[in-house]
C-alpha positions as CSV (number, residue, x, y, z in Angstrom):
1,M,-5.9,61.0,87.4
2,I,-2.1,60.7,87.0
3,K,-0.2,59.1,89.9
4,T,3.1,60.8,90.4
5,S,4.5,58.7,93.1
6,Q,4.8,54.9,93.8
7,D,2.0,54.9,96.5
8,Q,0.9,51.2,96.5
9,L,2.2,47.8,96.2
10,A,2.5,46.0,92.7
11,F,1.3,42.5,93.4
12,G,1.2,43.2,97.2
13,V,5.1,43.2,97.3
14,V,7.0,46.3,96.2
15,P,6.1,50.0,95.9
16,A,4.6,50.8,92.5
17,Y,2.3,53.2,90.7
18,R,-0.2,50.5,90.1
19,K,-1.5,47.3,91.7
20,Y,-0.8,44.9,88.8
21,E,2.0,47.1,87.2
22,L,3.5,45.0,84.4
23,Y,6.9,46.6,84.8
24,Q,7.1,44.5,88.0
25,A,5.3,41.4,86.5
26,R,9.1,40.5,85.2
27,Y,9.5,39.5,88.9
28,H,6.2,38.2,89.6
29,E,6.6,35.6,86.6
30,L,9.7,34.1,88.3
31,V,7.8,32.9,91.3
32,P,6.2,29.9,90.1
33,V,9.4,28.3,88.8
34,V,11.3,29.3,92.1
35,A,8.3,28.0,94.2
36,Q,8.5,24.7,92.2
37,A,12.3,24.2,92.9
38,L,11.6,25.2,96.6
39,A,9.0,22.7,96.9
40,A,11.3,20.0,95.5
41,K,14.4,21.1,97.8
42,G,13.2,23.2,100.6
43,E,14.8,26.1,102.2
44,A,18.4,24.8,101.2
45,L,17.6,26.0,97.8
46,T,20.4,28.2,96.4
47,V,19.7,31.1,94.1
48,L,22.1,33.4,92.2
49,D,20.7,36.6,91.1
50,I,23.0,38.2,88.2
51,G,22.5,41.9,88.0
52,P,19.7,42.0,90.9
53,G,19.3,45.9,90.9
54,N,17.3,46.6,94.0
55,G,16.9,43.0,94.7
56,D,13.1,42.9,93.6
57,A,13.4,39.2,92.4
58,K,14.3,38.2,95.9
59,K,11.5,40.3,97.4
60,F,8.9,38.6,95.2
61,V,10.1,35.1,95.8
62,D,10.4,35.8,99.6
63,A,6.8,37.1,99.7
64,L,5.1,34.7,97.5
65,A,7.0,31.5,97.3
66,G,9.2,31.1,100.4
67,E,12.7,31.8,101.6
68,A,15.9,30.4,99.9
69,Q,19.7,31.2,100.0
70,W,20.3,34.1,97.8
71,S,23.4,35.3,96.3
72,A,24.1,38.3,93.9
73,V,26.4,39.4,91.3
74,E,26.3,43.3,91.2
75,V,28.7,46.0,90.0
76,V,26.8,49.3,90.8
77,P,27.6,50.5,94.3
78,R,24.0,51.7,95.2
79,Y,22.7,48.3,94.0
80,V,25.2,46.4,96.1
81,E,24.1,48.3,99.2
82,A,20.2,47.6,98.3
83,C,21.0,43.9,97.9
84,R,22.7,44.0,101.5
85,Q,19.3,45.6,102.7
86,A,17.3,43.0,100.9
87,G,19.1,40.2,102.7
88,Y,21.3,38.7,100.0
89,G,23.9,36.3,101.8
90,T,26.7,36.6,99.5
91,I,27.4,39.7,97.1
92,I,30.1,39.3,94.5
93,E,31.2,42.7,93.5
94,G,33.4,44.1,90.6
95,V,32.8,41.2,88.2
96,D,33.0,42.6,84.5
97,L,30.6,40.0,83.0
98,E,31.7,41.0,79.3
99,C,35.2,39.8,79.9
100,Q,35.4,37.8,83.2
101,P,33.6,34.4,84.1
102,L,31.7,34.2,87.3
103,P,34.1,33.4,90.1
104,L,32.2,30.5,91.3
105,P,32.8,26.8,91.0
106,D,31.0,24.6,88.6
107,E,27.5,23.2,89.4
108,S,27.0,25.4,92.6
109,Y,23.4,26.9,92.2
110,D,19.9,25.5,92.0
111,V,18.3,28.5,90.3
112,I,20.0,31.4,88.3
113,I,18.2,34.6,87.5
114,A,19.6,37.1,85.1
115,S,16.9,39.6,84.3
116,H,17.6,42.3,81.7
117,V,21.5,41.5,81.7
118,L,22.1,39.5,78.7
119,E,21.2,42.1,76.3
120,H,24.0,44.3,77.7
121,L,26.9,41.9,76.9
122,A,28.9,41.8,73.8
123,N,30.1,38.2,74.9
124,A,26.5,37.1,75.6
125,P,27.2,33.4,74.1
126,D,30.1,33.0,76.3
127,A,28.1,34.5,79.4
128,L,25.3,32.0,78.6
129,K,27.8,29.1,78.7
130,D,29.3,30.4,81.9
131,W,25.9,30.6,83.7
132,L,25.0,27.2,82.6
133,R,28.5,26.0,84.1
134,V,27.6,27.2,87.4
135,L,24.1,26.0,87.4
136,K,23.6,22.5,89.0
137,P,22.2,19.5,87.0
138,G,18.5,19.7,86.9
139,G,18.6,23.3,87.9
140,H,16.8,26.4,86.4
141,L,18.2,29.3,84.6
142,L,15.7,32.2,84.0
143,I,16.6,34.9,81.6
144,G,14.7,38.1,81.0
145,V,15.2,40.1,77.8
146,P,13.4,42.8,76.0
147,M,11.7,42.1,72.7
148,H,11.4,44.0,69.4
149,P,9.5,43.6,66.3
150,G,11.6,42.2,63.5
151,W,12.2,45.4,61.6
152,L,12.9,47.3,64.8
153,A,15.4,44.9,66.0
154,F,17.1,45.1,62.6
155,L,17.2,49.0,62.7
156,A,18.5,48.7,66.4
157,R,21.5,46.3,65.3
158,L,22.3,48.4,62.4
159,K,22.5,51.6,64.6
160,F,24.8,49.6,67.0
161,R,27.0,48.6,64.2
162,W,27.4,51.9,62.9
163,F,27.7,54.1,66.0
164,G,28.5,51.6,68.9
165,R,26.9,52.2,72.3
166,K,27.0,54.0,75.5
167,P,28.5,52.3,78.6
168,R,26.3,49.4,79.7
169,A,23.8,50.1,77.0
170,H,22.2,47.3,74.9
171,C,24.3,45.6,72.2
172,L,21.7,42.7,71.4
173,F,18.3,43.4,70.2
174,F,16.0,40.4,70.0
175,S,13.1,39.6,67.8
176,M,11.6,36.2,68.3
177,R,13.5,35.0,65.3
178,T,16.9,35.9,66.5
179,L,16.1,34.9,70.1
180,R,15.4,31.3,68.9
181,A,18.6,31.5,66.9
182,F,20.4,32.7,69.9
183,F,19.2,29.8,72.1
184,R,19.3,27.2,69.4
185,D,21.7,24.9,71.2
186,A,20.6,25.7,74.7
187,P,18.2,23.6,76.9
188,V,15.2,25.9,76.7
189,T,11.9,24.6,78.0
190,R,9.8,27.5,77.7
191,V,9.7,31.2,76.4
192,W,6.8,33.5,77.4
193,G,5.9,37.1,77.8
194,F,3.4,39.1,79.9
195,R,3.6,42.7,79.1
196,L,2.0,44.1,75.6
197,F,2.7,47.6,77.0
198,S,2.9,49.3,80.6
199,A,1.2,52.7,80.9
200,R,2.2,52.7,84.6
201,Q,1.5,56.1,86.0
202,W,-0.2,57.5,83.0
203,M,-3.3,55.2,82.7
204,P,-5.3,53.1,85.2
205,L,-5.3,49.8,83.2
206,E,-2.8,48.1,85.6
207,D,-5.1,48.8,88.5
208,W,-7.2,46.1,87.0
209,E,-6.5,42.5,87.6
210,W,-8.3,41.6,84.1
211,F,-5.9,43.8,82.1
212,W,-2.8,42.0,83.8
213,K,-4.4,38.6,83.3
214,L,-5.1,39.3,79.7
215,S,-1.8,40.5,79.1
216,R,-0.3,37.5,80.7
217,W,-2.5,35.2,78.5
218,L,-1.5,36.9,75.2
219,G,2.1,36.9,76.4
220,Q,1.9,33.1,76.8
221,K,0.1,32.5,73.4
222,A,2.1,35.0,71.4
223,P,5.4,36.2,73.1
224,S,6.5,37.9,69.9
225,L,3.9,40.4,70.6
226,T,5.2,41.4,73.9
227,G,7.7,43.9,75.1
228,E,9.7,41.4,77.2
229,V,10.0,37.7,77.6
230,I,11.6,35.1,80.2
231,V,13.5,32.4,78.7
232,H,13.5,29.2,81.0
233,L,16.3,26.9,80.7
234,E,16.6,23.5,82.6
235,K,20.3,22.0,82.8
236,R,20.1,18.3,82.0
237,P,21.1,15.9,84.7
């Protein structure tokens, strides 16, 4: 039976088509890292969410790890309002990440999350340096990006060079080889995936815990096979 509405909670947190919806696993996968940081520092932990959308990262962490002090950087008005509703303490609006640095002091956040933001930025190397600037020594930077097989990433890059892109569309197309090259000089501690594919409302696979666990296990062993990965960086003290 095809589900046509989000009538249950993914991982018990946000409305979804399936109980273990892998589209929402991108936020669930953030929880252990933030939980570890919370255990080390407590409720004074400061988190900056770059491009938070509806604030699902905060919702997952609040529900499954504990409460921290959250700030957001968002440009889309409807998402700004969603972040207010989700309880972000500070919301920085109107920053063009492709040509402006974050209007924040150096070393001001314990954790920075940027889920599916980097691939939209033509100045991605400069943006990464700026995010690390804002991160405290010993802090965690969690970056989620989509992944492509090498041949598909090559064709996507070729299309981008020839035809450009629509506003806010992708301009970076990562395979595992180009991902490693991009982060070569960054303090990466781990890269992992968790979603081979997501059928969401079309198939019941993601109602089964074993399918989520299998996808997660394969994503950890062979992230190049997954549709998206999380890159975990730790800033050296």
